[in-house]
Residue, then its C-alpha position, 0 to 999 in steps of 0.5 A: m357419944e355412949s349409950k348413957d347419953l341416949k336418954k330421950l327415945i322418940s321413935e322405935s321400930s323392929k330394927v332401930q331406936v331413934y333418940e333426941c340428944g341435944d341438937k342431934c337425932v341418933k338412929v341406933f340399930k338394935e342388933p350389934d351384928e347389923p351388916k356394915s353394908v346396910v348402915f353405909y347404904e342408908a348413909l349413902t342414900y341420904s347423902r345422895v338425896e342431899e346432893t339433889g339440893y333438896a332443902k327439907i332434909p335434916e343434915l347427915l352428920e356421921t355414922a358411928k358405933i355406940d357401945g357396939k351398935w351402929a348408928i346414923i346421926s343427923a341434925f335434930k329438927k324439933g316439931k310434930t309429925l304431920e301424922t300427930l297434927i292430923r290426929e290432934d285436929p282432924d277438922r284440918r285433915d284435908e288442909y294437912l293432906a294438901l300440905l303433904v301433896d305439895l311437899q311430895i310434888e316439890l320433892n318429885a320435881l328434883h332429879a336423883p340420877k345417883l340414887s338406885r333405881q326404883k324399877d330395879y328395886l321393885k323388880r328384885s322385890i317381886e322376883g324374890l317373893d315366895s307368897i305369889d305364884d310364877v304366873k302372877k309374878y310374870e304379870l306384874l313384872q310385864r306391867l312394870s317393864a312397860f313403864p318408862e324409865r324416870s329419874a325423879l327423886c322419890h321418897g318410897e315411903f312418903l307418909p304423915e309420920n315422916i314429915i316434921v312441922g316445926d317452928n324452924g320449918i318443915f322437914v322430911v325424914d326416914w330416907l332409906k327407901a329413897k330412889q330415882g323413879n316415877q313420881f306416880a309410883d311414889a304417890a301409889r306407895t303413899y296411897l297404899g300406906f294410908c290403906l295399910k293404916h286402915k285410913t281408906e277415907s284419907a287415902e282416897k282424899y289424898l289421891g283426889i288432892y294429888c291428881d287435882k294438883v298434878k293434873a293426873n288421872r286416878n288410874d295413873i297412880r292406881e296402875w302402880i298399886p299392884i306393883v308397889a303392894a307386891a314389893q311391900l309383901k317382901f317384908k312379911r308383915p302378917e297384919e299387911r298380908e291380906l290387904l296387900l294380896t287383894w291389891l295385886d289384881v286391882a290393875d285387871v279391872l282398870 
């Protein structure tokens, strides 16, 4: 495969471009010097999710170099994202949010003992921050250490834009941040994701549906929010900083 074969760009971020190429989805890293370890770690994470038996993940096919740039190639699944469906038909938002929750519960019910540990990732992320003081770091790390170890399959960014709904079924994509850990932390990250997109009403509706379905108290999820918000600060996105910082003290009032 060569770059001339990549004609249909379907999504893009600061680091990658994703193309539809026949029956394949080709994720190309923009930088030619992208570390091999980063590429192979993502491919390894993807393959370990496949090994859990989760059926709603497009098959990983190969890693390759395309004109000097690393690429991860998987099966292409035609459809619309859940985010697009909500935007096109807002009257069905609650129905689509219920679908999102059902998918997340199904995913979290699986165990992923080969994946990296969620608590280790969160701990490293908080320890590496230069945007909060040591006292706040200590408080957050103490809260994190108090949570029991879990091995649930957690997506790490389970949001409507990562759910593909098509004629051949529903598929979940973008598994880079998948970890084994606590399902409530995964739900807190989803809640936070809605808030970061300034969709507070959807965030609260999602949280209500989720808690009803898993028979949980809202505070079971909210107590994770300061921790996942702090971890999100590591990406140093200016547009997120103010909101994330406001979430760091939420646990103090629970």
